[in-house]
C-alpha positions in Angstrom: 0.9 -9.3 5.7 1.9 -5.9 6.5 5.7 -5.0 7.6 6.9 -2.8 10.2 7.5 0.7 9.0 10.9 1.7 8.1 12.4 3.8 10.6 13.2 7.6 9.9 16.8 8.8 10.1 18.6 9.8 12.4 17.2 7.0 14.5 20.0 5.5 16.5 18.8 1.6 15.6 20.3 3.1 11.9 23.6 3.8 13.5 24.2 0.8 15.7 25.5 -2.4 14.7 23.0 -5.5 14.3 23.6 -8.8 16.7 25.0 -11.7 15.6 22.0 -14.2 14.1 22.8 -17.7 16.2 20.7 -19.2 13.9 18.5 -19.6 11.1 15.0 -20.4 12.8 11.0 -19.8 11.6 11.2 -16.8 13.3 14.1 -16.2 11.1 12.4 -17.0 8.0 9.0 -14.8 9.2 11.5 -11.7 9.3 12.9 -12.5 5.9 9.3 -13.1 4.8 8.3 -9.5 6.2 11.6 -7.9 4.8 10.7 -9.4 1.1 7.4 -7.6 1.3 8.5 -4.4 2.4 11.7 -4.4 -0.3 9.0 -5.2 -3.0 6.7 -2.7 -1.7 9.6 0.2 -1.7 10.6 -0.8 -4.9 13.8 -1.5 -3.8 16.6 -4.2 -4.3 17.5 -5.0 -0.9 16.8 -4.3 2.9 18.4 -4.5 6.1 16.8 -5.7 9.3 17.9 -2.9 11.2 15.8 -0.2 8.4 12.8 -2.0 10.4 13.9 -2.1 13.6 15.1 -5.3 13.7 18.3 -5.5 15.2 19.7 -8.2 14.0 22.2 -9.6 11.1 19.5 -9.9 8.4 19.5 -8.7 4.8 17.2 -9.6 1.5 18.7 -8.7 -2.0 16.8 -9.0 -5.2 17.8 -7.3 -8.3 17.0 -9.1 -10.5 14.0 -8.3 -13.6 11.2 -10.2 -12.6 11.7 -10.3 -9.0 10.9 -13.5 -6.3 14.8 -14.3 -7.0 15.7 -12.8 -3.4 18.7 -13.8 -1.5 18.2 -14.3 2.2 21.5 -13.9 4.2 22.2 -14.0 8.2 25.2 -12.8 9.0 26.6 -11.8 5.6 30.2 -11.1 5.8 32.2 -9.9 2.4 35.3 -12.3 2.0 36.8 -10.7 -1.3 36.0 -7.1 -2.9 37.5 -6.5 -6.4 39.6 -4.1 -7.6 37.3 -2.2 -10.0 34.7 -0.1 -9.1 31.0 0.7 -10.2 29.1 4.0 -9.3 25.3 3.5 -8.9 23.1 6.0 -7.5 21.9 4.6 -4.1 19.3 5.7 -1.9 17.1 4.5 1.3 13.4 4.4 2.6 14.6 5.7 5.9 16.0 9.3 4.3 13.3 9.7 1.7 13.4 11.7 -1.2 16.9 12.1 -2.0 20.0 10.0 -3.2 23.3 9.9 -4.2 26.1 8.6 -6.5 27.8 5.8 -5.0 31.5 4.6 -5.6 32.0 0.6 -4.7 33.7 -2.2 -5.4 32.1 -3.6 -8.5 31.9 -7.5 -7.3 32.1 -8.9 -4.2 31.9 -12.9 -3.0 30.2 -12.8 0.6 29.4 -15.7 3.0 26.5 -16.1 5.0 24.0 -18.3 6.9 21.3 -19.5 4.2 17.9 -19.7 4.9 18.2 -23.6 5.6 20.9 -22.4 8.2 23.7 -23.3 6.1 26.9 -21.4 5.3 27.2 -20.1 1.8 29.4 -18.6 -0.2 28.2 -16.4 -3.5 29.6 -13.8 -5.8 27.3 -10.8 -6.7 28.4 -8.6 -9.6 26.4 -5.1 -10.6 23.5 -3.9 -9.2 23.9 -7.4 -6.6 27.0 -6.4 -5.6 26.3 -2.8 -4.6 23.1 -3.8 -2.7 24.6 -6.1 -1.0 27.1 -3.8 0.0 24.7 -1.3 1.0 22.7 -4.0 3.3 26.3 -4.8 5.2 26.8 -1.2 5.6 23.0 -1.2 7.6 24.1 -4.0 9.8 27.0 -2.4 11.0 25.3 1.1 11.9 26.6 3.1 8.2 24.3 4.4 5.6 25.2 4.8 2.1 25.6 8.8 2.6 28.4 8.0 4.8 30.3 7.2 1.7 30.4 10.9 1.1 32.0 13.9 1.6 31.5 15.9 4.8 29.8 18.8 2.6 28.0 16.4 0.4 26.7 14.4 3.5 25.6 17.3 5.2 23.8 19.2 2.0 21.9 15.6 1.1 20.8 15.7 4.9 19.8 18.6 5.1 17.7 18.4 1.7 15.8 15.4 3.1 14.9 17.5 6.2 13.8 20.2 4.4 11.3 17.7 2.1 10.2 16.1 5.3 8.4 19.0 6.6 
């Protein structure tokens, strides 16, 4: 199976909120499978459907060392955030060649529909929490660099454009 190409920033899908998922179906599961293949090919620790141009609130996260432990989420929403923050270097295949250190809550509790279509709550810590928050940003039409100051964000985008030439 091959996956769709990653959209390139500033594609409008990357700046638009994704549509909620009404129910988890076989089509939903097929999209998750495609997303996991794309995530593993990067390699990355998470992916949101809009990054492939699929405007549904679907995300996958796998920060395990051995891989194959992807958490599949539909309509993920953060219920609780830790007061302690953690810095991590983040990047995106939608704006290749650049990255930035972003500070996010160290732990989050997320509610989502799992692959069986059941509502589930799960705690994520460390790199897992960073990735989940990064994916939820994508589902809301935001990218990691939106967390930077305007000056740093503009410099990052300018550098990425230069690399793309």
